[in-house]
N, C-alpha and C positions, 0 to 999 in steps of 0.2 A: 195434520198440518204440513208435515214434510211432503206427503203425497200431493197436496194442493200446490205447494211451491214448485215442486218438480213438474207438475202438470202445467202451471203457468209458464215456466221457462221453456217447456216443449212446445206448447201451443203457439207462443209468439216466436219462437226460435231465438231466444235470448242468449243461450249458450250452447256450443256444440260439445259433444263427448270429447274429453281430453283438452278442453279449453282452459283459459285462466282469467281470473277476475280480481280486480282490486276493489274492496268494499270500502265506501265512505262511511266512517264510523265516528259518531259524535260522542257515544256513550249513553245515549238514551235508549229507551226500550226498543224502539223500532229498528235502529241500526244494530244494536247488540243482538236482537232476535235474527235479523238478516244474516249477520256474520255467522252466528252460532248454527242456523239452519243450513247455510251453505257448507259449513264445515262437516255437518252431519251427512250431507248428500254427496260430499266430494268424492269419497272412496269408490262408490258404485258408479259414478260418472267420469271418474278420471280427472277432476278439476283440481287446478292449483289456485289456492286462495291467499290473497294478501290483503292488507288493510291500510288505510290512510286516514289520519286525524287532522282536522284543520282547526286551529284555535284563533278565533276572530279577534282576539285582543280587546274585548269589550267588557266581559264579566269579571275580569280580575281573578280573585281567588277561586270562585266557582268554576271558572274555566280551567284553571290549573289543576283543580281536583278531578274534573272530567278527564283531562289528558293523562293524569296518573293512573286513573281507573282503566282507561283504554290500554295503557301500556301494560299494566299488570294482567288484564284479560288476554291480551294477544300473547304475552309471555307465557301464561299458563296453558294456552292452547296451541302454542308452537306457530303462530301466525307472523310472518314478516310484516313489520309495521313502519310506516313513515309518518312523521309529524312535522307540522309547520305552523308558525304564528304569524298572522298578518295584522296590519294596522288598517282595519276596515274603515274606521272613522275618517282617518286621513285620506284614504283612497276615495271615499265618498265625497269629502269636500274638495278634493283636487279635480274630480271628474263631474261634479255637479249631479251626484246620484243620491238616491235614498240609501240608508244604512242597509236595508234588506237587499237591494239590488247590487250594492258594492259587495256585500258579503257573498251573494250568490256567485258573482263574477269571479272573485278571488278564489272561492272554493272550488269552483269547477275548473278553473285554470290550474290550480294545485292538483286536483285529482287526475287531470289529463296528463300533467308532467309526470306524476307517479305511475300512471298506467304504462307510459312509454319507458320510464326508468325500470320499472319491474318486468317490463316485457309481456304485459298482460293484454288479453283481447278486448275486454270490456270494463267499464266501471259499473258497479251496482250500488244504487242508492235506495233508501228505505221508504219511499212514498207508498202510502197504502190507500185503500178505499175512502177513508175518512178525509185524507189530504185531497183526494181527487174531488170529492163532493164539495169541500170548501172552495177548491179552486173554480169549479164550475159555477157555483152560487156567487162567488166573488166577482167573476167575469159578467155574469148576468146582471148583477147590481150596478156594475160600473158602465155597462152598455157595450158588451162585447158583440163581435160578429159571430158567425157560425163557428169559425175555427176555435175561438176561445171557449165555446160551449161544448167542444169535443173532449175537454178535459186533459188530464195528464196521460200520455201515451205509455204503454209498456216498454217501448224503445224509442229512443231518439239519438241516432248516430251511434257513438260508443256507450251511451248511457242506457242502462237497463234497470228495470223496476220489478223484481220478482214478487214483491209483496202487494202489488197493485190490486189484487182481488181479495185482499184479506182486510177485515175491520181491525181498528186499533184495539178494541176490547179483546178480540181473539189473540192478538200478539201478546198482550199483557197477561192473559190467562195461561198462554203457552209457556211464558217465562216462569210464571208462578209454579206451574206444575213441574217444570224442569229444574226449579230451584236456581234460576239464573238471575243474578243482581244486575241492576242497571242504575244510571244516574237520572235524576229529575231536574230539568231546568225550570226553576221557579217562575221565571218570566213567562213561561207558557200557561201558567195558572192564574195570571193576572188578567181580568177583563178589560185590557186596554189595547188599542190597535184593532184595525178592521178584522184581521183574520182570527185573533184571539176572541173577539166578540161573537163571530160566527161559530167558533168551535165550542165556546163556553156558554153562550146565551141563546142565539139564534136557532141553531140546528137542534139543541135539546128542546126548545120550545115547540118547533115544528114536529119533532118526533112525538112529544107528549100530547099536543092538541090538534094536529092536522094530519100528519102521515108518519106513522111509526117506522115506516121502511124509506124515509127520504133519502138516506145515503145511497141504498142500492138503487132507488128509482132515478136519482140524478145520474149515477154511473151507467145504468142501462140506457137511459135517454142519450147520454153522451155517445155511447157506442153506436146507436141509430144514427146520430147526426154525423158521426165520423164517416159512415158510408156515403151519406149525402156529400159531405165535404170532399171525399176522395173522388166522386164522380165530377163534381164541379172543378176540381183541380185537374183532372184528366182533360176536360174540355178546355181549361185555361191553357193547359200545356200545348195543345194542339193549336189554339188561337195565337199563342205567343210565337210558335215556330212559324206560322203563316205570316206574322208580322215582321219576322226577322229579316234584316237587310245587312249588307256589309257595313259593320261599325255601329250598328244600332238597330232601332225598330221603326217601322212606318207608323208615324203617329196618327195619321188619318185613319189607318186600318184599326189601330188600337181604339181610337175614339169612337169607331162605328160599332164596336162589340157591345152586347148587352152588359149592363153594369155588374152583375154578379160575377161574370166571366172576366170583364175588364179589370176589376180590382184585384182578382187573383193572379191574372196574368202579370199585372205591375208588380205584385209582391214577388213573383217569381223572378222577374227581371232584376228587381233590387237585391234579391238573395244571391242571384248569379254574380252580381257585381260586388258582393261582399257584405251587403247589409243583412245579416242573418238574424240579429237581435235588435231590439229597441224600435222596431218599425211599427208604428200604430196607425189606426184608421185615418187620423188627421194627415199623416205623411202621405198615404196612398191617395187621399182626396186631393192633396195639393198637387201630386204628379198628374192626376186626371185633369186639373186646371192647366197644368203646364202643357199639355198636349195641344192647347189652343194658342200658346204663346208665340211671340215673334221669334224669329231665328236668332240664336245666341242667348235666349233667356235661360237662366240658371237658378238652381236652388240647392242648398246644402241640407242633407239629411243625415241621420245618425249613420256614421261610418261610410257615407257614399255621397256623391253628387249627381244630379240629374240636370241635363241641359238639352235644348233643342238645337238642331243643326239642319237648316232647311227642312226637307220633309221628315227628317228623322228625329226621334228622341233618343238620348244616349245616357248610359249610367256607368259610373265608375269614378276612379280618382285619376284624372289626366296626369300623365307624367309630366314633370317640369324638367326641361333640359336647359342647362346653362349655355349661353351662346359661346361659340367656339370658332376658330379659324385655324386651319391646318394646311400647309403647303403640299400640293399633290406630287407624289413621287412618279416620275416618268419611268415607264418599264418597271413596275413593281407594285407593292402593295401599300396603301395609305390607310392607316388605322384611324378612326374617328369615333367620338362618343355615340354617333348615330349609325354606326356600321362601317364596313371596309369597302375600299375600291381598288380594283385591279386595273392597271393600265398597261397598254402594249402599243408600241410605235412601229408602224409598218410602212413599206413603200407602196405608193398607189392606193386606190380605193378598193382593192379586191377584199372580199370578206365583209363589205358593208351590208347592213340590214336594218330595217326599222325596228326599234325596241323602245320601250319606256323605261327600261332599267339599265340600258347601255347608251352612252353618248359616243358619237363618231364625230370628230372634229378635225378640220383641215389644220394641220399643225403649223404649216407656214404662214397662216393668217393670225396666229396667236403673237401678240406683241409684248405680253408680260407673262410672268409665271402664274400658273393656275393654283387656286386654293380650293379647298372644300370648307364650306362654312355654313352658318345658320343664316336665316333671314334677317335683313336689316330694314328698318323703316325707310321708305323712299326707294328700295329697290326697283329697278325696271328691267323688263324682259322682252325680247323680241322673238316669239315663238317661230319655229321654222315655218316657211311659206306663209306667214301672217303678213298683213299689210304694213305693220309698223310696230315700234316699241310702245309699251304700256307699263303702268305700274303692276308690280308682281302681285299686290294686294288685289287688284281688279281681276288679274288672271285667276287667282285662287277663288274669288267670289264667283266667277263665271262657271267654274268647275265645281262648286259647291264643296270646297274644302273647309272642314270645320275650323273655326278660329283657333282652337286649342291644339290643332295638329299642324298649323302653318309654320310653326317654329321648330317642328320636329322633322322637317323634310330637308335633307342635306342638299346643298346647292354646290355646283361647280361654278366658279367665278373668276373673271380676269379684271382686277381692279374692281370697279363698281359695276361692271357688265355681267349679268348672270348668263352663263352659257348653257347650263343644263339644270332643269328642275328634276330631281330624281323621282321616277315614277310617272312623269308626265311628258316632257318634251325637251328637245335640244333647241339651240338658239339659231336663228338665221345668220348671226354674225360670223360664225366659222363653220357653216354647214359644208358637207361634202359635195363636191361638184365633179364633173368630167375631167376638170383639170387639176384635181387634187394630186400632188406629188407625194405627200407624206400624211398618213392618216393616223390620228391618236384615237385609239379605243379605250373608253373609260367604262368599265363595267362595275355596277353596284353588286356586291356580293353579300351584303347584309352583316 
């Protein structure tokens, strides 16, 4: 058994020689076996092993007994241990989640905090072959895509699963041979809930009457599908890069991609924007529909927003900036919430050049103090060399500036007159001419 675990760790690169790990320990057979085996292997591999136990605050006295058992086990084996109790039920209610999802979220957040606190490289959890088979079958029954049918991976980020190639029965036999005690969660033995029914009723029935090797069959099938998924993801990555534009993605290009590649590319874009969990097929399909939406169409997804902006589709959480107005410092630095400006007053127009990040104004044509501020409804602007003044909103529309970005562009203004739109153009009102005697240089330095 130890050789098999060491082989799995080596095959998937789960831990390096001399590495460190915090083990998520519930007190059940699987997690106790994982902790015990890593401790047995640690001396020859130079590993440092810590443990963390999360009490979900659901099972009352039973949970307290589990925590006491874990504490005593770790103390007996000299393992540094962290414990925490969370109110999973309250968290689930507050966030509109199932108890299972809330527990998983809080547990993994706790494990990551302890990984950092202990200074460990990875977190080891005790998922095994039977867990994997149950997950694959559950995804199949609920209507999963290919990704869901690839099962539980040996590694996901900082999370490793050294027992993923071992059956539950083998783990229990190993503990029995070694004389290692463990806790039993009685709720896992009640045929209620989808996963428990799969574990206690459905899979045993398939093993007895249809395929005695159903667990290994499902897991090996998942490995084959994983290779297909990897190939399709590679294609999707190439397509997403081809669709990438400044600030977003070309929605016509994305819409023209074959559906299996398009949906994966959209998932990648959502993940890039911060939507790593809770994105389901219905969300991806909604984004596919949004590709055809009018400019400015928007939808809220778990942990992220998607919206159209002219020929682009964008993902993220647009920053909301409070309106501000700050008097511009002449011959110095002006600090604003949207970045800093450096000004310099010189004689004549020597040093003038065309720039989108620097305004050059005829100082003697300025009749009021200048301010740096955000856009206001009704602002008007006369771009340099343009035939006349127009609404700033129309100017932004012509240049296809996203609505969410128009209030994030700092303006140089004199009263109600906009003299410089940072990143775009100066105004005709105070432009530099051959007769300019004093030139004010206003440089946006970010």
